[in-house]
DRENLUM-17097 format. One line per 4 residues: number of its first residue (from 0); their letters; for each residue x, y, z of C-alpha. Coordinates in steps of 0.02 Angstrom, whole numbers, plus 32768, in hexadecimal, padded with zeros to 4 digits. Each point is the difference from the previous one (the first is absolute). Layout:
BEGIN
NUM = a = X,Y,Z | ...;
END
This chain:
BEGIN
0 = mkkf = 8004,8002,8000 | 808F,8073,8029 | 8044,7FE6,7F56 | 7F58,8027,7FB3;
4 = fahi = 7FF8,80A6,8056 | 80AF,8029,7FD6 | 7FDD,7FDF,7F4A | 7F65,806F,8009;
8 = adsf = 8062,808C,804F | 808A,7FF0,7F7A | 7F80,8007,7F73 | 7FA6,8098,8053;
12 = agli = 80A9,8055,8014 | 8027,7FE3,7F47 | 7F53,8046,7FD1 | 8023,809A,8065;
16 = rylc = 80AE,801B,7FAD | 7FB1,7FE4,7F53 | 7F76,807B,8020 | 8080,807B,8048;
20 = rvvl = 8064,7FF0,7F5C | 7F64,8014,7F99 | 7FCC,809E,8063 | 80B8,8043,7FF3;
24 = lgat = 7FFD,7FDF,7F45 | 7F5A,804D,7FED | 8030,809A,805D | 80A1,800D,7F9C;
28 = lagl = 7F9D,7FF0,7F5B | 7F87,8083,8041 | 808D,8074,802B | 8047,7FEA,7F57;
32 = ilia = 7F5C,8020,7FAE | 7FE8,809A,806A | 80AF,803D,7FD1 | 7FE7,7FDF,7F45;
36 = fdlv = 7F54,8053,800C | 8055,809C,8053 | 8089,8003,7F78 | 7F7E,7FF5,7F74;
40 = cyff = 7F9C,808D,8054 | 80A4,805F,8015 | 802F,7FEF,7F49 | 7F54,8024,7FBC;
44 = dssd = 7FBE,8082,8083 | 80A1,805A,8040 | 8025,80B3,7FC6 | 80B5,7FBF,7FF2;
48 = ftvq = 7FD0,7FBC,7F53 | 7F96,808F,7FBF | 8036,8034,7F4E | 8058,80A4,801A;
52 = qiti = 8071,800D,7F6B | 7FEE,7FD5,7F43 | 809C,8006,7F9B | 7FF8,800A,7F40;
56 = evne = 8086,7FCB,7F89 | 801A,8035,7F4A | 7F6F,8073,7FDA | 801C,8095,7F8F;
60 = rvsd = 7F61,8036,7FB2 | 7F8A,7FB8,8082 | 800D,8068,809B | 8011,7FB8,80B4;
64 = aeii = 7F56,804B,8026 | 7FAD,7FA8,7F6E | 804B,7F58,8035 | 7FD0,8012,80B3;
68 = aqag = 7F4F,8035,7FCF | 7FF1,7F6A,7F86 | 8043,7F88,8083 | 7F6C,8032,8074;
72 = iapg = 8052,7FC0,80A2 | 7F88,8029,8086 | 8041,8070,808F | 8037,7F95,8098;
76 = aniw = 8009,7F63,7F94 | 8063,7F72,804B | 8095,7FCD,7F95 | 7FD5,7F45,800E;
80 = lvdm = 7F4E,801A,7FC7 | 8028,8063,7F5F | 7FE3,7F85,7F6C | 809C,8013,7F96;
84 = etlg = 7FB3,7FB0,7F64 | 7F62,806A,8005 | 806D,809A,8019 | 8069,7FD8,7F6B;
88 = rrle = 7F68,7FE8,7F8F | 7FB5,809F,803D | 809E,8062,7FD5 | 800D,7FB0,7F56;
92 = khpa = 7F59,804A,7FD0 | 8051,80A7,7FF2 | 8018,8025,7F49 | 80B1,802F,800A;
96 = irrv = 803C,7F6E,8061 | 802E,7F5D,7FAE | 8035,7F93,808F | 8013,8008,80C5;
100 = svqr = 805C,7FA2,807C | 7FC7,801F,80B9 | 804E,7FBB,809F | 7FEF,8012,80BC;
104 = vppk = 8092,8046,805F | 7FD5,7FE0,80B5 | 7FDB,8050,807A | 7FAE,8097,7FAB;
108 = rihi = 8033,8011,7F47 | 7FB7,7FCB,7F57 | 8078,800A,7F68 | 7FB6,8016,7F4F;
112 = aiee = 806E,7FF1,7F66 | 7FB1,8048,7F62 | 801D,7FD9,7F4A | 7FB2,8091,7F9D;
116 = rypv = 7FBF,7FFF,7F50 | 8064,8078,7F90 | 7FC3,804D,7F5D | 8051,7FCF,7F5C;
120 = afll = 7F8F,8078,7FA6 | 7F7A,8086,8025 | 7F50,800E,7FC7 | 7F96,809D,7FF2;
124 = naet = 7F4C,7FE8,8041 | 7FA1,8066,7F80 | 7F6B,8016,8078 | 8061,8044,8093;
128 = gllh = 809D,8041,7FB1 | 806D,7FA9,807C | 80A0,7FA4,7FD2 | 8005,7F4F,8044;
132 = gvde = 8091,7F89,8004 | 7FEC,7F4B,7FBC | 8075,7F6E,802B | 803C,7F75,7F93;
136 = egfi = 7F69,7F94,8035 | 7F8A,8086,7FC5 | 7FC5,8037,80B3 | 7FC6,80B3,8006;
140 = lppy = 8059,8060,808B | 7FC5,809A,805B | 801B,80A4,7FA6 | 80B0,8049,8005;
144 = idrs = 7FE1,80B5,7FD3 | 7F53,8038,8039 | 7FAB,8094,804F | 8067,7FEA,809A;
148 = fnrk = 809F,8020,7FAA | 8001,80C1,8021 | 7FE6,7FDD,80BD | 8095,7F8D,800E;
152 = tlie = 80AA,8036,803A | 8088,8023,7F7E | 8058,7F5F,802B | 7F5D,7F9A,7FE8;
156 = qqad = 7FE2,805D,7F5A | 80B2,7FD7,7FC7 | 7FE7,7F4B,8032 | 7F60,7FF3,7F96;
160 = iklv = 804D,804C,7F68 | 809C,7F96,8012 | 7F8F,7F67,7FFF | 7F97,8036,7F6A;
164 = lpsp = 8085,8040,7F88 | 8064,7F5F,7FE1 | 7F62,7F9E,7FCB | 7F9B,8017,7F64;
168 = lmsg = 7F4A,802F,7FE8 | 7FA8,7F71,7FB2 | 7F74,8025,7F82 | 7F94,7FA3,7F85;
172 = ripk = 7F86,7F76,8033 | 7FEE,8053,80AC | 7F51,800B,8044 | 7FBE,80B1,801F;
176 = tfai = 7FEB,7FD9,80BC | 8047,7F7F,8077 | 8001,7FE3,80BC | 8092,7FFD,807A;
180 = geqm = 8033,7F4E,8026 | 7FAC,7FAE,7F6D | 8068,7F9A,7F84 | 7FFA,8026,7F47;
184 = ndlq = 7FB0,7F77,7F9F | 8045,8024,7F51 | 8087,7F7D,7FDB | 8057,8079,7F8B;
188 = irgg = 8011,8087,807E | 8042,7F84,8080 | 8078,7FBD,7F7B | 803F,80B0,7FE4;
192 = lrfl = 8013,801C,80BD | 8065,7F65,8014 | 806E,8035,7F6B | 801C,80AF,8050;
196 = kqlh = 8031,7FA5,809D | 807A,7F97,7F9D | 8047,809C,7FAE | 8016,8055,80AC;
200 = agap = 806A,7F6C,8036 | 805D,7FD9,7F5A | 8013,80B2,7FB0 | 7FEC,807B,8091;
204 = effa = 8053,808D,7F9C | 7F87,7FF3,7F77 | 7F6C,7FE4,8073 | 801E,809F,8057;
208 = eiae = 7FF1,805F,7F59 | 7F53,7FBB,7FD4 | 7F80,8088,800D | 7F6C,7F9D,7FBF;
212 = aewr = 7FD6,7F4E,7FD7 | 7F6A,7FF2,7F89 | 7F9B,7F6F,7FC3 | 7FBC,8025,7F52;
216 = eden = 7F6A,7FBB,7FAB | 8073,7F9C,7F88 | 8040,7FA8,80A3 | 80A8,804A,7FF1;
220 = fvlh = 804D,8034,80A3 | 8056,80A9,7FE6 | 8080,8053,8074 | 8020,80BA,7FF6;
224 = prrr = 80AF,8029,804C | 8026,80B4,8034 | 80A0,8002,7F9E | 8067,7FB3,7F74;
228 = igvv = 7F6C,7F95,7FBA | 7F5D,8041,7FBD | 7F9C,7F5B,8013 | 8027,7F46,801A;
232 = vlrd = 7F7E,7F8F,7FBA | 7FF0,7F53,8057 | 7F8F,7F6B,7FE9 | 804C,7F5C,803C;
236 = llsp = 801D,802F,80B6 | 802B,7F4E,802E | 8090,7FF4,7F8A | 809E,7FBE,8061;
240 = dldk = 8080,8082,8038 | 7F9A,8094,7FB6 | 802B,806E,8094 | 80BB,7FD6,7FE9;
244 = kisa = 7FF4,8028,7F44 | 7FAC,80A9,8026 | 8083,8026,8084 | 808E,7FDA,7F8D;
248 = fwka = 7FAD,8069,7F75 | 7FE4,8091,807A | 80B8,7FFA,803B | 8040,8003,7F4F;
252 = lnke = 7F90,80A2,7FDD | 804A,8052,8099 | 80B5,7FCC,7FD9 | 7FF6,803C,7F4D;
256 = nlra = 7F97,8096,8029 | 7F81,7FCF,7F80 | 7F3F,801A,7FEF | 7F7E,7F98,7FB2;
260 = iyvd = 7F59,803B,7FBA | 7FAD,7F5C,8003 | 8034,7F51,803A | 7F9D,7F68,7FCA;
264 = arfp = 8020,7F74,8081 | 7F65,7F9E,7FD9 | 806A,7F6B,7FC2 | 8093,8001,8072;
268 = dkgf = 8044,7F5D,7FCF | 8025,804F,7F57 | 8047,809B,804E | 7FC5,80B6,8009;
272 = avlf = 7FD5,8065,7F66 | 802B,80B7,8017 | 7FCC,80A1,7FA9 | 8081,8081,8022;
276 = dese = 8026,80B6,7FCC | 8062,8010,7F60 | 807C,8072,8056 | 803B,7F67,8065;
280 = gqew = 7FFC,7F84,7F72 | 80BE,7FE1,7FFC | 800B,7FE7,80BF | 7F71,7F86,7FF7;
284 = krly = 804F,7FA0,7F6E | 80A4,7FFA,8067 | 7F9D,7FB6,8092 | 7F9E,7F7E,7F9B;
288 = qpdg = 8046,7F52,7FED | 7FA1,7F85,7F98 | 801F,7F72,8079 | 7FD6,806A,809A;
292 = pylt = 7F73,7FC1,8073 | 7FB1,80A4,801F | 8004,8068,7F5C | 7FC1,7FC9,7F57;
296 = gier = 7FBF,8061,7F6C | 802B,80A8,804D | 7FDF,805D,7F60 | 7F4C,7FBB,7FFA;
300 = rng = 7F89,8098,7FEB | 7F5B,7FBA,803A | 7FB6,7FAA,809C;
END
């Protein structure tokens, strides 16, 4: 009997020890849960993580104020509760912004990196009289010179003019009205814009001299430089190395101090046909080489 009660006592003591361990483990888990809950509350409710600074990288035309307004981050917002993906999509709705990268920088800063859209040409809105940029994808940008121009500082005016002058005005096939942020649907216009972007990269000296890029009804793409060349007529804008051929031609004109009345570059694989002033005939003949890749038939008199 004594052994029986001793066995009962040992079992009861084991049960007590087990229950104590369970209670201790439960208390520990409860404590950890409470600590985790407090930490979560601290991260999401504490003023230590309130957004107090927004830093912006690589924005030139779009002002900090525009970007902050477009971001729409509520006053007192917690940095951990700001949805970065939604914020990026909201910023990319701005017509002058192509891409955005946003990131949290704890405890109180959000960093925004901007890739802006830049014009390769300008369009005149016939209805409003405003000058809009258009990028190589055909997206219409906000007006660059508008009624606010006279209210800007001299530095801001010079920046506007500096941006507008190096890019041509595009005409022909352009709708009379268009909206900021919309994309041009005309495939020829978009092809011309892509070609201008290609010229900007491959023949920057020539691109800077183009005053107007014109789509004509005969589907020729005509460039009107400010100097040295009267007109350059193009058609096959997808011809390989066309920008390099134009660049080489332009450099030759500058080097030899020559002018061209008319350049037919519609069939670039066969070379450029040039109409020149008779007073420069000998210089052109000296420049012309029958096996050259850029000039052929320079005495041709028609387009």
